[in-house]
C-alpha positions in Angstrom: 108.0 104.1 74.4 107.4 107.6 75.8 104.4 108.5 78.0 103.6 112.1 78.8 103.5 112.4 82.6 101.0 115.2 82.6 98.6 116.6 80.0 98.5 120.3 79.1 96.2 121.0 82.1 98.8 119.5 84.5 96.9 116.4 85.3 98.8 113.3 86.4 98.9 110.2 84.2 96.5 107.6 85.5 98.2 104.3 85.6 96.7 100.8 86.3 98.3 97.3 86.6 96.9 93.9 85.8 98.1 91.0 87.9 97.2 87.3 87.5 98.1 83.7 88.2 96.9 80.7 86.3 96.4 78.2 89.0 95.1 77.9 92.5 98.4 76.5 93.8 99.7 77.9 97.1 103.0 79.2 95.6 101.0 80.9 92.9 98.8 82.7 95.5 102.1 84.1 97.0 103.2 85.3 93.6 99.8 87.0 93.1 100.2 89.0 96.3 103.8 89.9 95.4 102.6 91.2 92.0 100.0 93.4 93.6 102.4 94.8 96.2 105.1 95.4 93.5 102.9 97.3 91.1 101.1 99.3 93.8 104.4 100.4 95.2 105.9 101.0 91.7 103.0 103.2 90.5 102.6 105.1 93.8 106.4 105.7 93.9 106.2 107.9 90.7 105.1 111.4 91.6 103.9 112.0 88.1 101.5 109.1 88.2 98.1 108.5 89.8 97.2 104.9 90.7 94.0 104.2 88.8 93.7 100.7 90.2 95.1 97.2 90.4 93.1 94.7 88.3 93.5 91.0 89.1 92.5 87.5 88.2 93.2 85.0 90.9 93.3 81.4 89.8 91.5 81.8 86.5 93.0 80.1 83.5 92.4 81.0 79.9 92.4 77.3 79.1 89.7 76.4 81.6 86.4 78.3 81.4 84.9 76.3 84.3 86.7 78.5 86.8 84.4 81.5 86.3 85.5 83.2 83.1 82.6 84.0 80.7 82.5 81.9 77.7 80.7 82.5 74.4 80.5 78.8 73.6 
């Protein structure tokens, strides 16, 4: 896959990351923090990218809507 680093006007590519864990377990909380740190550093380390944001779900499972995820059911 090829991403253009800048558009024709010279703007940087806005890049975002999505981090998540599926449980509230203590070791998962550590993984969540590591993911956020990794992607923040990775994106900010590329001079052709602009960090648009880090989006995250902490402890929300797709199999359990009782933890706060909206449900249409």
